[in-house]
Phi, psi and omega in degrees: 000093183228088180298140178055042170295149182311325181291347183265001183267155173297148189303329183296330183247006187295321180294322179292318177298319178298321179298319181290322178290323178298317178300313180303315185280344182299338180237041182285333182220069181291150179269162178300138181090001178299130183283076183297318182300314180296314184293322177299314179300317181296323180291321179297321180276355180074028181264152174290152182232147180266012183255352179225157180305124182309313182296321178301314179292312181297319178299322179291316176302315182296323178296318179297316182295317185291324187247011176069035180275155181285097184300333178300337177292333173298322177294326177292325177300316179295313181299322179296328183291348175308325183281355181264005174285127181302146355284135181275107179201162187224126182294322186223168177294326180297320178293319179298312184288334175293316176303311181297321178298313182293305188278304185283321180295318181292322175298316178296323179293321178297318179293324180293319178297317177301326178279002179081016184256102182241180182113143186296318183289326175294324180291322177298315178296324178296319181292321178294323176294320178296321178299315182298314184293313182298313183289330174297312181299318183287329176293318180294327183254024180309313179302321179293316180298313184294326179291334178268005179080024180241127184230117179253036172238131180304133179300325180299329180280334172296314178298317183299320184259008175056048176248133183260163177295328179297319176298320178296321179293321184272344182072033181282109187269127171215183182298323178298317180295318182294322178292323177296313181288332175296319177300322176295320181294325178293319178299318181293315180297324176299320180290323173297319181296321180293337183258358188299327184297340177304332178299338176258326186283327180283167179222161177066207183297327176302323178296318182291320180293318179301308184302320180299309184283331174298315178290321178300319181295316179295327177293316178300317178296319176299322179295321175298316181295321179294332176277008182055039172070016175278091178264007183266324187299314177204159182302145177278122179211161181275136178286164178298325178294318179293322178293322177295317178297322179295316179298320179295320179290326174296320181292324181270352178083011179271149181234008177251148178202171180237000000 
């Protein structure tokens, strides 16, 4: 589930989309000691940096210049990656959501601008959609993240629901675990709800892509809920029946399902 992946773009803008995605992924796993402050300032000023692959940075700058994108958003993508230095964890929901807003939200806004979709309300919905997609993916891949020392659930909520890291590693399901993951699902559904209007506000192929991935995300979340949040037994994926149902709903324009 990767909305607006370079392969989904019209050929004329595919290289620019690839440049933005390459920039985003360049700092997916930064090491301790990475000079974020310096790199962020260099991105704001449009300067080359010695901390990231030169071609990756220049291609992103070129895409911003060619299509009139807000280059300062690249600096936000870098700043957000500060939270990805090990150990990856977030003390509170506010800290987690600030990370998502900076990194994923800024990247999504760049892609929306590249697609010609501008305006304050569209940008707000775009950030909410990015939040929903990112948190859906991390919920589905929770066992892999925790095995790698990455946790995208606020530590304060682990304490609140009396769930330990050992339980997360082992996948020990009990009522406390289900309540914890249910709270994550509520947060995700709220983000999907806040972004739903994009299905009307966007136009052309971005609207079609949004509706497809918006519905796919909700179906994945529904699949997690139907498994009673057991994401450890086997990978969460959509059945062929669910995919057929999703395609039919997209064709008929319906957006509700059970």
